DRENTORKOL-3810 file (N, C-alpha, C; in nm, 4 decimals):
REM DRENTORKOL-3810
@n.u->-2.7118; n.v->2.2093; n.w->0.0695; ca.u->-2.5195; ca.v->2.1945; ca.w->0.0475; c.u->-2.4638; c.v->2.1670; c.w->0.1804
@n.u->-2.3956; n.v->2.0571; n.w->0.1805; ca.u->-2.3333; ca.v->2.0236; ca.w->0.3219; c.u->-2.1930; c.v->2.0640; c.w->0.3262
@n.u->-2.1632; n.v->2.1029; n.w->0.4415; ca.u->-2.0371; ca.v->2.2088; ca.w->0.4593; c.u->-1.8804; c.v->2.1231; c.w->0.4426
@n.u->-1.7900; n.v->2.1700; n.w->0.4895; ca.u->-1.6566; ca.v->2.1119; ca.w->0.4420; c.u->-1.6369; c.v->1.9920; c.w->0.5276
@n.u->-1.6780; n.v->1.9601; n.w->0.6746; ca.u->-1.6584; ca.v->1.8594; ca.w->0.7257; c.u->-1.8046; c.v->1.8075; c.w->0.7071
@n.u->-1.8874; n.v->1.7814; n.w->0.6784; ca.u->-1.9495; ca.v->1.6998; ca.w->0.6473; c.u->-1.9118; c.v->1.6668; c.w->0.4780
@n.u->-1.8449; n.v->1.7108; n.w->0.4076; ca.u->-1.7965; ca.v->1.6562; ca.w->0.2827; c.u->-1.6893; c.v->1.5418; c.w->0.3064
@n.u->-1.5962; n.v->1.6038; n.w->0.4089; ca.u->-1.4999; ca.v->1.5388; ca.w->0.4531; c.u->-1.5256; c.v->1.3643; c.w->0.4755
@n.u->-1.6306; n.v->1.3941; n.w->0.5822; ca.u->-1.6974; ca.v->1.2577; ca.w->0.6096; c.u->-1.7521; c.v->1.1787; c.w->0.5298
@n.u->-1.8297; n.v->1.2008; n.w->0.4185; ca.u->-1.8586; ca.v->1.1755; ca.w->0.2845; c.u->-1.7933; c.v->1.1093; c.w->0.2221
@n.u->-1.6559; n.v->1.1705; n.w->0.1643; ca.u->-1.5716; ca.v->1.1184; ca.w->0.1481; c.u->-1.4788; c.v->0.9734; c.w->0.1623
@n.u->-1.4431; n.v->1.0351; n.w->0.3396; ca.u->-1.4079; ca.v->0.9141; ca.w->0.3909; c.u->-1.4879; c.v->0.7974; c.w->0.4040
@n.u->-1.6323; n.v->0.8026; n.w->0.3678; ca.u->-1.7438; ca.v->0.7087; ca.w->0.3723; c.u->-1.7388; c.v->0.6111; c.w->0.2488
@n.u->-1.7340; n.v->0.7235; n.w->0.1402; ca.u->-1.7703; ca.v->0.6421; ca.w->0.0018; c.u->-1.7053; c.v->0.6783; c.w->-0.0990
@n.u->-1.5826; n.v->0.7546; n.w->-0.0490; ca.u->-1.4503; ca.v->0.7391; ca.w->-0.1522; c.u->-1.4800; c.v->0.8607; c.w->-0.2307
@n.u->-1.4892; n.v->0.8548; n.w->-0.3589; ca.u->-1.5305; ca.v->0.9610; ca.w->-0.4230; c.u->-1.6457; c.v->1.0239; c.w->-0.4198
@n.u->-1.6868; n.v->1.1727; n.w->-0.4181; ca.u->-1.7709; ca.v->1.2440; ca.w->-0.4021; c.u->-1.7886; c.v->1.3164; c.w->-0.5048
@n.u->-1.9188; n.v->1.3082; n.w->-0.5626; ca.u->-1.9208; ca.v->1.3897; ca.w->-0.7234; c.u->-1.9990; c.v->1.5305; c.w->-0.6683
@n.u->-1.9465; n.v->1.6253; n.w->-0.7302; ca.u->-2.0344; ca.v->1.7188; ca.w->-0.7322; c.u->-2.1081; c.v->1.7607; c.w->-0.8722
@n.u->-2.2427; n.v->1.7629; n.w->-0.8560; ca.u->-2.2583; ca.v->1.7550; ca.w->-1.0006; c.u->-2.3927; c.v->1.9058; c.w->-0.9986
@n.u->-2.3931; n.v->1.9886; n.w->-1.0949; ca.u->-2.4753; ca.v->2.1099; ca.w->-1.0753; c.u->-2.5189; c.v->2.1426; c.w->-1.1926
@n.u->-2.6382; n.v->2.2271; n.w->-1.1933; ca.u->-2.7058; ca.v->2.1886; ca.w->-1.3229; c.u->-2.6642; c.v->2.3067; c.w->-1.4354
@n.u->-2.7005; n.v->2.3027; n.w->-1.5264; ca.u->-2.6369; ca.v->2.4509; ca.w->-1.6410; c.u->-2.6261; c.v->2.5715; c.w->-1.5657
@n.u->-2.7567; n.v->2.6074; n.w->-1.5238; ca.u->-2.7540; ca.v->2.7581; ca.w->-1.4486; c.u->-2.7455; c.v->2.7640; c.w->-1.3246
@n.u->-2.6533; n.v->2.6870; n.w->-1.2638; ca.u->-2.5778; ca.v->2.6422; ca.w->-1.1573; c.u->-2.7162; c.v->2.7026; c.w->-0.9897
@n.u->-2.8161; n.v->2.6478; n.w->-1.0531; ca.u->-2.9264; ca.v->2.6765; ca.w->-0.9298; c.u->-2.9188; c.v->2.5494; c.w->-0.8481
@n.u->-2.9021; n.v->2.4477; n.w->-0.8904; ca.u->-2.8772; ca.v->2.3232; ca.w->-0.8656; c.u->-2.7919; c.v->2.2368; c.w->-0.8353
@n.u->-2.7386; n.v->2.1978; n.w->-0.7141; ca.u->-2.6368; ca.v->2.1061; ca.w->-0.6944; c.u->-2.6568; c.v->1.9635; c.w->-0.6373
@n.u->-2.6260; n.v->1.8606; n.w->-0.6404; ca.u->-2.6288; ca.v->1.7478; ca.w->-0.5862; c.u->-2.4750; c.v->1.6896; c.w->-0.5716
@n.u->-2.4406; n.v->1.6333; n.w->-0.4671; ca.u->-2.3727; ca.v->1.5539; ca.w->-0.4427; c.u->-2.4000; c.v->1.3837; c.w->-0.4411
@n.u->-2.2795; n.v->1.3444; n.w->-0.4935; ca.u->-2.3323; ca.v->1.1720; ca.w->-0.5843; c.u->-2.2079; c.v->1.1159; c.w->-0.4933
@n.u->-2.2568; n.v->0.9988; n.w->-0.4648; ca.u->-2.1110; ca.v->0.8957; ca.w->-0.4922; c.u->-2.1244; c.v->0.8138; c.w->-0.5830
@n.u->-2.0277; n.v->0.7205; n.w->-0.6384; ca.u->-1.9809; ca.v->0.6465; ca.w->-0.7446; c.u->-2.0749; c.v->0.5122; c.w->-0.7111
@n.u->-2.1504; n.v->0.4773; n.w->-0.8219; ca.u->-2.2570; ca.v->0.3381; ca.w->-0.7924; c.u->-2.1762; c.v->0.2036; c.w->-0.7339
@n.u->-2.2370; n.v->0.1553; n.w->-0.7044; ca.u->-2.1681; ca.v->0.0075; ca.w->-0.6381; c.u->-2.1506; c.v->-0.1112; c.w->-0.7873
@n.u->-2.1308; n.v->-0.1662; n.w->-0.8093; ca.u->-2.1623; ca.v->-0.2937; ca.w->-0.9221; c.u->-2.2672; c.v->-0.3337; c.w->-0.9037
@n.u->-2.2830; n.v->-0.3462; n.w->-0.7843; ca.u->-2.4693; ca.v->-0.4130; ca.w->-0.7759; c.u->-2.5639; c.v->-0.2652; c.w->-0.8197
@n.u->-2.5380; n.v->-0.1675; n.w->-0.7756; ca.u->-2.6136; ca.v->-0.0898; ca.w->-0.8264; c.u->-2.6417; c.v->-0.0570; c.w->-0.9814
@n.u->-2.5088; n.v->-0.0453; n.w->-1.0341; ca.u->-2.5015; ca.v->-0.0434; ca.w->-1.2076; c.u->-2.5502; c.v->-0.1371; c.w->-1.2642
@n.u->-2.5315; n.v->-0.2731; n.w->-1.2039; ca.u->-2.5911; ca.v->-0.3880; ca.w->-1.2989; c.u->-2.7672; c.v->-0.4128; c.w->-1.2756
@n.u->-2.8014; n.v->-0.3333; n.w->-1.1600; ca.u->-2.9642; ca.v->-0.3420; ca.w->-1.1753; c.u->-2.9536; c.v->-0.2214; c.w->-1.2936
@n.u->-2.9085; n.v->-0.0941; n.w->-1.2519; ca.u->-2.9104; ca.v->-0.0002; ca.w->-1.3978; c.u->-2.9081; c.v->-0.0479; c.w->-1.5228
@n.u->-2.8366; n.v->-0.1555; n.w->-1.5099; ca.u->-2.8480; ca.v->-0.2373; ca.w->-1.6877; c.u->-2.9656; c.v->-0.2796; c.w->-1.6870
@n.u->-3.0092; n.v->-0.3438; n.w->-1.6242; ca.u->-3.1296; ca.v->-0.4708; ca.w->-1.6288; c.u->-3.2434; c.v->-0.3480; c.w->-1.6079
@n.u->-3.2721; n.v->-0.2545; n.w->-1.5992; ca.u->-3.4084; ca.v->-0.1598; ca.w->-1.5966; c.u->-3.3447; c.v->-0.0598; c.w->-1.7535
@n.u->-3.2383; n.v->-0.0571; n.w->-1.7750; ca.u->-3.2223; ca.v->0.0178; ca.w->-1.8968; c.u->-3.2445; c.v->-0.0795; c.w->-2.0335
@n.u->-3.2659; n.v->-0.1854; n.w->-2.0178; ca.u->-3.3421; ca.v->-0.2362; ca.w->-2.1116; c.u->-3.4430; c.v->-0.2415; c.w->-2.1630
@n.u->-3.5344; n.v->-0.2395; n.w->-2.0545; ca.u->-3.6855; ca.v->-0.2196; ca.w->-2.0359; c.u->-3.7198; c.v->-0.0257; c.w->-2.0763
@n.u->-3.5991; n.v->0.0509; n.w->-1.9871; ca.u->-3.7187; ca.v->0.1894; ca.w->-1.9591; c.u->-3.5749; c.v->0.2332; c.w->-1.9423
@n.u->-3.4835; n.v->0.3203; n.w->-2.0072; ca.u->-3.3574; ca.v->0.3808; ca.w->-2.0019; c.u->-3.3959; c.v->0.5109; c.w->-1.9351
@n.u->-3.5008; n.v->0.5658; n.w->-1.9466; ca.u->-3.5388; ca.v->0.7003; ca.w->-1.8732; c.u->-3.5498; c.v->0.6397; c.w->-1.6945
@n.u->-3.6290; n.v->0.5512; n.w->-1.6900; ca.u->-3.6191; ca.v->0.4767; ca.w->-1.5616; c.u->-3.4827; c.v->0.4460; c.w->-1.4990
@n.u->-3.3761; n.v->0.4062; n.w->-1.5737; ca.u->-3.2941; ca.v->0.3377; ca.w->-1.5061; c.u->-3.1739; c.v->0.4446; c.w->-1.4839
@n.u->-3.1466; n.v->0.5536; n.w->-1.5827; ca.u->-3.1246; ca.v->0.6596; ca.w->-1.5136; c.u->-3.1382; c.v->0.7823; c.w->-1.3958
@n.u->-3.2827; n.v->0.7525; n.w->-1.3918; ca.u->-3.3397; ca.v->0.8317; ca.w->-1.2863; c.u->-3.3130; c.v->0.7412; c.w->-1.1408
@n.u->-3.3195; n.v->0.6061; n.w->-1.1802; ca.u->-3.2712; ca.v->0.5063; ca.w->-1.0524; c.u->-3.1164; c.v->0.5338; c.w->-1.0424
@n.u->-3.0464; n.v->0.5572; n.w->-1.0747; ca.u->-2.8990; ca.v->0.5441; ca.w->-1.0711; c.u->-2.8660; c.v->0.6677; c.w->-1.0077
@n.u->-2.9438; n.v->0.7817; n.w->-1.0494; ca.u->-2.9413; ca.v->0.9059; ca.w->-0.9914; c.u->-2.9745; c.v->0.8676; c.w->-0.8316
@n.u->-3.1173; n.v->0.8223; n.w->-0.8005; ca.u->-3.1421; ca.v->0.8312; ca.w->-0.6866; c.u->-3.0722; c.v->0.7281; c.w->-0.5623
@n.u->-3.0016; n.v->0.6180; n.w->-0.6243; ca.u->-2.9158; ca.v->0.5279; ca.w->-0.5712; c.u->-2.7624; c.v->0.6162; c.w->-0.5584
@n.u->-2.7611; n.v->0.6903; n.w->-0.6202; ca.u->-2.6136; ca.v->0.7551; ca.w->-0.6082; c.u->-2.6349; c.v->0.8772; c.w->-0.4855
@n.u->-2.7415; n.v->0.9582; n.w->-0.5414; ca.u->-2.7556; ca.v->1.0815; ca.w->-0.4436; c.u->-2.7145; c.v->1.1108; c.w->-0.3112
@n.u->-2.6370; n.v->1.1442; n.w->-0.2470; ca.u->-2.6237; ca.v->1.1794; ca.w->-0.0633; c.u->-2.7296; c.v->1.2622; c.w->-0.0021
@n.u->-2.7623; n.v->1.3456; n.w->-0.0957; ca.u->-2.8743; ca.v->1.4386; ca.w->0.0031; c.u->-3.0413; c.v->1.3944; c.w->-0.0557
@n.u->-3.0964; n.v->1.3319; n.w->-0.0043; ca.u->-3.2315; ca.v->1.3077; ca.w->-0.0468; c.u->-3.3154; c.v->1.4390; c.w->-0.0471
@n.u->-3.3191; n.v->1.5253; n.w->-0.1607; ca.u->-3.3954; ca.v->1.5972; ca.w->-0.1806; c.u->-3.4862; c.v->1.5819; c.w->-0.3081
@n.u->-3.6189; n.v->1.6857; n.w->-0.2996; ca.u->-3.6891; ca.v->1.6839; ca.w->-0.4261; c.u->-3.6008; c.v->1.7560; c.w->-0.5467
@n.u->-3.5230; n.v->1.7088; n.w->-0.6529; ca.u->-3.4916; ca.v->1.7268; ca.w->-0.7517; c.u->-3.5911; c.v->1.7192; c.w->-0.8846
@n.u->-3.5897; n.v->1.8162; n.w->-0.9944; ca.u->-3.6442; ca.v->1.7986; ca.w->-1.1209; c.u->-3.5745; c.v->1.6908; c.w->-1.1561
@n.u->-3.7138; n.v->1.6285; n.w->-1.2558; ca.u->-3.6513; ca.v->1.5026; ca.w->-1.3258; c.u->-3.5697; c.v->1.5538; c.w->-1.4286
@n.u->-3.5165; n.v->1.6770; n.w->-1.5289; ca.u->-3.4128; ca.v->1.7097; ca.w->-1.6006; c.u->-3.2948; c.v->1.6970; c.w->-1.5315
@n.u->-3.2913; n.v->1.7602; n.w->-1.3873; ca.u->-3.1679; ca.v->1.7754; ca.w->-1.3463; c.u->-3.1168; c.v->1.6614; c.w->-1.2947
@n.u->-3.1991; n.v->1.5567; n.w->-1.2662; ca.u->-3.2042; ca.v->1.4272; ca.w->-1.2118; c.u->-3.1921; c.v->1.3199; c.w->-1.3777
@n.u->-3.2187; n.v->1.3305; n.w->-1.4446; ca.u->-3.1556; ca.v->1.2607; ca.w->-1.5801; c.u->-3.0322; c.v->1.3304; c.w->-1.6473
@n.u->-2.9808; n.v->1.4503; n.w->-1.6279; ca.u->-2.8480; ca.v->1.5156; ca.w->-1.7060; c.u->-2.7646; c.v->1.4774; c.w->-1.5648
@n.u->-2.7690; n.v->1.4176; n.w->-1.4268; ca.u->-2.7281; ca.v->1.4120; ca.w->-1.3478; c.u->-2.6225; c.v->1.2654; c.w->-1.4124
@n.u->-2.7885; n.v->1.1663; n.w->-1.3823; ca.u->-2.7354; ca.v->1.0135; ca.w->-1.4408; c.u->-2.6666; c.v->1.0262; c.w->-1.4943
@n.u->-2.6613; n.v->1.0928; n.w->-1.6278; ca.u->-2.6131; ca.v->1.0719; ca.w->-1.7435; c.u->-2.4414; c.v->1.1079; c.w->-1.6999
@n.u->-2.4114; n.v->1.1997; n.w->-1.6458; ca.u->-2.3160; ca.v->1.2518; ca.w->-1.5910; c.u->-2.2241; c.v->1.1308; c.w->-1.5252
@n.u->-2.3349; n.v->1.0700; n.w->-1.4662; ca.u->-2.2737; ca.v->0.9501; ca.w->-1.3331; c.u->-2.2233; c.v->0.8289; c.w->-1.4526
@n.u->-2.3029; n.v->0.8313; n.w->-1.5591; ca.u->-2.2823; ca.v->0.6811; ca.w->-1.6319; c.u->-2.1537; c.v->0.7678; c.w->-1.7082
@n.u->-2.1246; n.v->0.8745; n.w->-1.7495; ca.u->-2.0279; ca.v->0.9222; ca.w->-1.8539; c.u->-1.8806; c.v->0.8764; c.w->-1.7087
@n.u->-1.9151; n.v->0.9085; n.w->-1.6103; ca.u->-1.7813; ca.v->0.9255; ca.w->-1.4780; c.u->-1.7674; c.v->0.7348; c.w->-1.5302
@n.u->-1.8333; n.v->0.6777; n.w->-1.5030; ca.u->-1.8175; ca.v->0.5334; ca.w->-1.4862; c.u->-1.7482; c.v->0.4471; c.w->-1.6080
@n.u->-1.7825; n.v->0.5286; n.w->-1.7338; ca.u->-1.6938; ca.v->0.5044; ca.w->-1.8597; c.u->-1.5595; c.v->0.5716; c.w->-1.8395
@n.u->-1.5561; n.v->0.6820; n.w->-1.7705; ca.u->-1.4147; ca.v->0.7298; ca.w->-1.7940; c.u->-1.3511; c.v->0.6780; c.w->-1.6677
@n.u->-1.4011; n.v->0.6273; n.w->-1.5918; ca.u->-1.2891; ca.v->0.5197; ca.w->-1.4669; c.u->-1.2193; c.v->0.3948; c.w->-1.5234
@n.u->-1.2309; n.v->0.3733; n.w->-1.6749; ca.u->-1.2043; ca.v->0.2196; ca.w->-1.6895; c.u->-1.1350; c.v->0.2535; c.w->-1.8519
@n.u->-1.0165; n.v->0.2262; n.w->-1.8567; ca.u->-0.9240; ca.v->0.2261; ca.w->-2.0205; c.u->-1.0103; c.v->0.1275; c.w->-2.1045
@n.u->-1.0941; n.v->0.0135; n.w->-2.0297; ca.u->-1.1942; ca.v->-0.0498; ca.w->-2.0980; c.u->-1.2436; c.v->0.0533; c.w->-2.2037
@n.u->-1.3304; n.v->-0.0228; n.w->-2.3597; ca.u->-1.4301; ca.v->0.0405; ca.w->-2.4068; c.u->-1.5389; c.v->-0.0174; c.w->-2.3466
@n.u->-1.6539; n.v->0.0882; n.w->-2.2753; ca.u->-1.7609; ca.v->0.0138; ca.w->-2.2525; c.u->-1.8716; c.v->0.0670; c.w->-2.2788
@n.u->-1.9426; n.v->-0.0425; n.w->-2.3647; ca.u->-2.0659; ca.v->0.0078; ca.w->-2.3879; c.u->-2.1566; c.v->0.0517; c.w->-2.2531
@n.u->-2.2612; n.v->0.1242; n.w->-2.2988; ca.u->-2.3708; ca.v->0.1744; ca.w->-2.1678; c.u->-2.4061; c.v->0.0447; c.w->-2.1214
@n.u->-2.4718; n.v->-0.0820; n.w->-2.1836; ca.u->-2.4859; ca.v->-0.1807; ca.w->-2.1422; c.u->-2.4503; c.v->-0.2769; c.w->-2.2087
@n.u->-2.3381; n.v->-0.2966; n.w->-2.1641; ca.u->-2.2630; ca.v->-0.4589; ca.w->-2.1855; c.u->-2.3446; c.v->-0.5709; c.w->-2.1394
@n.u->-2.3150; n.v->-0.6921; n.w->-2.1979; ca.u->-2.3837; ca.v->-0.7930; ca.w->-2.2033; c.u->-2.3655; c.v->-0.8414; c.w->-2.0504
@n.u->-2.4378; n.v->-0.9024; n.w->-1.9842; ca.u->-2.4414; ca.v->-0.9114; ca.w->-1.8191; c.u->-2.3316; c.v->-0.9970; c.w->-1.7765
@n.u->-2.3421; n.v->-1.1079; n.w->-1.8733; ca.u->-2.2272; ca.v->-1.2087; ca.w->-1.8790; c.u->-2.0944; c.v->-1.2044; c.w->-1.8472
@n.u->-2.0329; n.v->-1.0554; n.w->-1.9445; ca.u->-1.9069; ca.v->-1.0266; ca.w->-1.9429; c.u->-1.9060; c.v->-0.9185; c.w->-1.8188
@n.u->-1.9993; n.v->-0.9013; n.w->-1.7010; ca.u->-1.9693; ca.v->-0.8320; ca.w->-1.5660; c.u->-1.9549; c.v->-0.9543; c.w->-1.4724
@n.u->-2.0344; n.v->-1.0511; n.w->-1.4961; ca.u->-2.0126; ca.v->-1.1915; ca.w->-1.4035; c.u->-1.9178; c.v->-1.2454; c.w->-1.4171
@n.u->-1.8160; n.v->-1.2507; n.w->-1.5529; ca.u->-1.7208; ca.v->-1.3047; ca.w->-1.5702; c.u->-1.5702; c.v->-1.2412; c.w->-1.4903
@n.u->-1.6064; n.v->-1.0785; n.w->-1.5079; ca.u->-1.4874; ca.v->-0.9698; ca.w->-1.4270; c.u->-1.5312; c.v->-1.0191; c.w->-1.2881
@n.u->-1.6160; n.v->-1.0100; n.w->-1.2632; ca.u->-1.6242; ca.v->-1.0111; ca.w->-1.0999; c.u->-1.5854; c.v->-1.1780; c.w->-1.0402
@n.u->-1.6229; n.v->-1.2346; n.w->-1.1101; ca.u->-1.5563; ca.v->-1.3612; ca.w->-1.1058; c.u->-1.3802; c.v->-1.3645; c.w->-1.1211
@n.u->-1.3380; n.v->-1.3292; n.w->-1.1702; ca.u->-1.1733; ca.v->-1.3107; ca.w->-1.1682; c.u->-1.1409; c.v->-1.1843; c.w->-1.0748
@n.u->-1.2109; n.v->-1.1073; n.w->-1.0478; ca.u->-1.1491; ca.v->-1.0094; ca.w->-0.9232; c.u->-1.2056; c.v->-1.0833; c.w->-0.7985
@n.u->-1.3185; n.v->-1.1465; n.w->-0.7630; ca.u->-1.3301; ca.v->-1.2726; ca.w->-0.6850; c.u->-1.2115; c.v->-1.3342; c.w->-0.6283
@n.u->-1.2096; n.v->-1.4126; n.w->-0.7468; ca.u->-1.0428; ca.v->-1.4899; ca.w->-0.7366; c.u->-0.9360; c.v->-1.4509; c.w->-0.6948
@n.u->-0.8747; n.v->-1.3678; n.w->-0.7814; ca.u->-0.7770; ca.v->-1.2236; ca.w->-0.7349; c.u->-0.7382; c.v->-1.2092; c.w->-0.6284
@n.u->-0.8636; n.v->-1.1486; n.w->-0.5623; ca.u->-0.8424; ca.v->-1.0259; ca.w->-0.4531; c.u->-0.9332; c.v->-1.1047; c.w->-0.3482
@n.u->-1.0172; n.v->-1.2152; n.w->-0.3191; ca.u->-1.1114; ca.v->-1.2737; ca.w->-0.2266; c.u->-1.1369; c.v->-1.1556; c.w->-0.1645
@n.u->-1.2154; n.v->-1.0233; n.w->-0.2370; ca.u->-1.3208; ca.v->-0.9483; ca.w->-0.2104; c.u->-1.4902; c.v->-0.9543; c.w->-0.3010
@n.u->-1.5632; n.v->-0.9011; n.w->-0.2444; ca.u->-1.7132; ca.v->-0.9210; ca.w->-0.2801; c.u->-1.6813; c.v->-0.8153; c.w->-0.4070
@n.u->-1.6820; n.v->-0.8286; n.w->-0.5551; ca.u->-1.6674; ca.v->-0.7349; ca.w->-0.6323; c.u->-1.8337; c.v->-0.6494; c.w->-0.6383
@n.u->-1.9184; n.v->-0.7061; n.w->-0.6050; ca.u->-2.0280; ca.v->-0.6649; ca.w->-0.6116; c.u->-2.0901; c.v->-0.5261; c.w->-0.5174
@n.u->-2.0021; n.v->-0.5130; n.w->-0.3503; ca.u->-2.0134; ca.v->-0.4409; ca.w->-0.2972; c.u->-1.8745; c.v->-0.3146; c.w->-0.3330
@n.u->-1.8364; n.v->-0.3146; n.w->-0.4050; ca.u->-1.7172; ca.v->-0.2364; ca.w->-0.5178; c.u->-1.7838; c.v->-0.1166; c.w->-0.5569
@n.u->-1.7497; n.v->0.0261; n.w->-0.5517; ca.u->-1.7926; ca.v->0.0710; ca.w->-0.6297; c.u->-1.7457; c.v->0.1128; c.w->-0.8179
@n.u->-1.7554; n.v->0.1237; n.w->-0.8724; ca.u->-1.7390; ca.v->0.0790; ca.w->-1.0229; c.u->-1.5956; c.v->0.1210; c.w->-1.0345
@n.u->-1.5385; n.v->0.2566; n.w->-0.9908; ca.u->-1.4496; ca.v->0.2964; ca.w->-1.0289; c.u->-1.2928; c.v->0.1691; c.w->-0.9748
@n.u->-1.3807; n.v->0.1867; n.w->-0.8274; ca.u->-1.3058; ca.v->0.0354; ca.w->-0.7569; c.u->-1.2566; c.v->-0.1097; c.w->-0.8312
@n.u->-1.3974; n.v->-0.1082; n.w->-0.8545; ca.u->-1.4294; ca.v->-0.2544; ca.w->-0.9720; c.u->-1.3441; c.v->-0.2617; c.w->-1.0948
@n.u->-1.3217; n.v->-0.1358; n.w->-1.1668; ca.u->-1.2823; ca.v->-0.1399; ca.w->-1.2694; c.u->-1.1028; c.v->-0.1302; c.w->-1.2148
@n.u->-1.0674; n.v->-0.0746; n.w->-1.1429; ca.u->-0.9179; ca.v->-0.0711; ca.w->-1.0998; c.u->-0.8800; c.v->-0.2161; c.w->-1.0436
@n.u->-0.9593; n.v->-0.2555; n.w->-0.9857; ca.u->-0.8968; ca.v->-0.4539; ca.w->-0.9982; c.u->-0.9075; c.v->-0.5286; c.w->-1.0766
@n.u->-0.9876; n.v->-0.4599; n.w->-1.1790; ca.u->-1.0134; ca.v->-0.5554; ca.w->-1.2861; c.u->-0.8915; c.v->-0.5657; c.w->-1.3852
@n.u->-0.8646; n.v->-0.4355; n.w->-1.3989; ca.u->-0.7645; ca.v->-0.4166; ca.w->-1.4502; c.u->-0.6217; c.v->-0.4505; c.w->-1.4164
@n.u->-0.5911; n.v->-0.4761; n.w->-1.2662; ca.u->-0.5102; ca.v->-0.5583; ca.w->-1.1954; c.u->-0.5155; c.v->-0.6984; c.w->-1.2259
@n.u->-0.6413; n.v->-0.7261; n.w->-1.1862; ca.u->-0.6560; ca.v->-0.8635; ca.w->-1.2287; c.u->-0.5844; c.v->-0.9310; c.w->-1.3757
@n.u->-0.6687; n.v->-0.8878; n.w->-1.4306; ca.u->-0.6130; ca.v->-0.8840; ca.w->-1.6026; c.u->-0.4873; c.v->-0.8946; c.w->-1.6203
@n.u->-0.3840; n.v->-0.8103; n.w->-1.5502; ca.u->-0.2800; ca.v->-0.7568; ca.w->-1.5563; c.u->-0.1701; c.v->-0.9097; c.w->-1.5118
@n.u->-0.2176; n.v->-0.9774; n.w->-1.3754; ca.u->-0.1828; ca.v->-1.0868; ca.w->-1.2989; c.u->-0.2169; c.v->-1.2003; c.w->-1.4083
@n.u->-0.3518; n.v->-1.1766; n.w->-1.4695; ca.u->-0.3993; ca.v->-1.2972; ca.w->-1.5187; c.u->-0.2660; c.v->-1.2951; c.w->-1.6438
@n.u->-0.2370; n.v->-1.2021; n.w->-1.7257; ca.u->-0.1381; ca.v->-1.2099; ca.w->-1.8154; c.u->-0.0113; c.v->-1.2323; c.w->-1.7800
@n.u->0.0270; n.v->-1.2024; n.w->-1.6849; ca.u->0.1738; ca.v->-1.2414; ca.w->-1.5652; c.u->0.1848; c.v->-1.3642; c.w->-1.5568
@n.u->0.0817; n.v->-1.4472; n.w->-1.5158; ca.u->0.0761; ca.v->-1.5687; ca.w->-1.4358; c.u->0.0621; c.v->-1.6483; c.w->-1.5832
@n.u->-0.0002; n.v->-1.6346; n.w->-1.7001; ca.u->-0.0093; ca.v->-1.7235; ca.w->-1.8257; c.u->0.1446; c.v->-1.6839; c.w->-1.8990
@n.u->0.2060; n.v->-1.5903; n.w->-1.8967; ca.u->0.3461; ca.v->-1.6049; ca.w->-1.9284; c.u->0.4550; c.v->-1.6285; c.w->-1.8849
@n.u->0.4026; n.v->-1.6655; n.w->-1.7336; ca.u->0.4910; ca.v->-1.7418; ca.w->-1.6743; c.u->0.4958; c.v->-1.8938; c.w->-1.7136
@n.u->0.3448; n.v->-1.9559; n.w->-1.6872; ca.u->0.3419; ca.v->-2.0817; ca.w->-1.6991; c.u->0.3965; c.v->-2.1115; c.w->-1.8866
@n.u->0.4115; n.v->-2.0283; n.w->-1.9555; ca.u->0.4429; ca.v->-2.0193; ca.w->-2.0923; c.u->0.6227; c.v->-2.0533; c.w->-2.1273
@n.u->0.6726; n.v->-1.9580; n.w->-2.0141; ca.u->0.8160; ca.v->-1.9973; ca.w->-2.0124; c.u->0.8096; c.v->-2.0960; c.w->-1.9189
@n.u->0.7467; n.v->-2.1725; n.w->-1.8235; ca.u->0.7690; ca.v->-2.2839; ca.w->-1.7275; c.u->0.7694; c.v->-2.4489; c.w->-1.8872
@n.u->0.6554; n.v->-2.3960; n.w->-1.9469; ca.u->0.6744; ca.v->-2.4759; ca.w->-2.0353; c.u->0.7760; c.v->-2.5115; c.w->-2.1542
@n.u->0.8075; n.v->-2.4031; n.w->-2.2128; ca.u->0.9387; ca.v->-2.3651; ca.w->-2.3069; c.u->1.0787; c.v->-2.4650; c.w->-2.2428
@n.u->1.0811; n.v->-2.3720; n.w->-2.1152; ca.u->1.1757; ca.v->-2.4451; ca.w->-2.0374; c.u->1.1588; c.v->-2.5666; c.w->-2.0204
@n.u->1.0932; n.v->-2.6504; n.w->-1.9951; ca.u->1.0608; ca.v->-2.8171; ca.w->-1.9793; c.u->1.0315; c.v->-2.8852; c.w->-2.0939
@n.u->1.0053; n.v->-2.8320; n.w->-2.1868; ca.u->1.0102; ca.v->-2.8947; ca.w->-2.3409; c.u->1.1996; c.v->-2.8819; c.w->-2.3947
@n.u->1.2001; n.v->-2.7984; n.w->-2.3544; ca.u->1.3843; ca.v->-2.7468; ca.w->-2.4110; c.u->1.4475; c.v->-2.8802; c.w->-2.3094
@n.u->1.4254; n.v->-2.8910; n.w->-2.2322; ca.u->1.5271; ca.v->-3.0141; ca.w->-2.1002; c.u->1.4721; c.v->-3.1061; c.w->-2.1973
@n.u->1.3559; n.v->-3.1797; n.w->-2.2157; ca.u->1.2852; ca.v->-3.2746; ca.w->-2.2656; c.u->1.3507; c.v->-3.3197; c.w->-2.3968
@n.u->1.3893; n.v->-3.2297; n.w->-2.5005; ca.u->1.3975; ca.v->-3.2708; ca.w->-2.6310; c.u->1.5492; c.v->-3.2460; c.w->-2.6037
@n.u->1.6171; n.v->-3.1685; n.w->-2.5353; ca.u->1.7733; ca.v->-3.1555; ca.w->-2.5420; c.u->1.8542; c.v->-3.2935; c.w->-2.5068
@n.u->1.7985; n.v->-3.3924; n.w->-2.4056; ca.u->1.8577; ca.v->-3.5205; ca.w->-2.3784; c.u->1.8257; c.v->-3.6139; c.w->-2.4745
END
């Protein structure tokens, strides 16, 4: 178990650090939130083998490489998936279509000039929400411009 200084350094490096504990409090693991790339690979594996996908997600996110029991890794992996769902205000299917993520990634890339595949999932969803807001705001501005243009055109 890391001390407070180590935990602070991990938080600075990874942002959010999750403390996952077994039901009987005997096992604790510290995990980072998965990156977008990790989550996409998790989804790809999930289609063929959900059990392996959850283990993969846990192994990619755990910060202390120790030997954990499969039951704990599955439970912790499911907690990570639940955390990802909670990070977003959108209704997220645990296995959404890959195309939906690609469209979201393109929107984030265009709006903020960042590589969305390197973002953690919570940061990805925060930027996606902002990008969607910007898109809606731009559409409203464009609509108002057209209304004004049509009004001027037909009033003369």
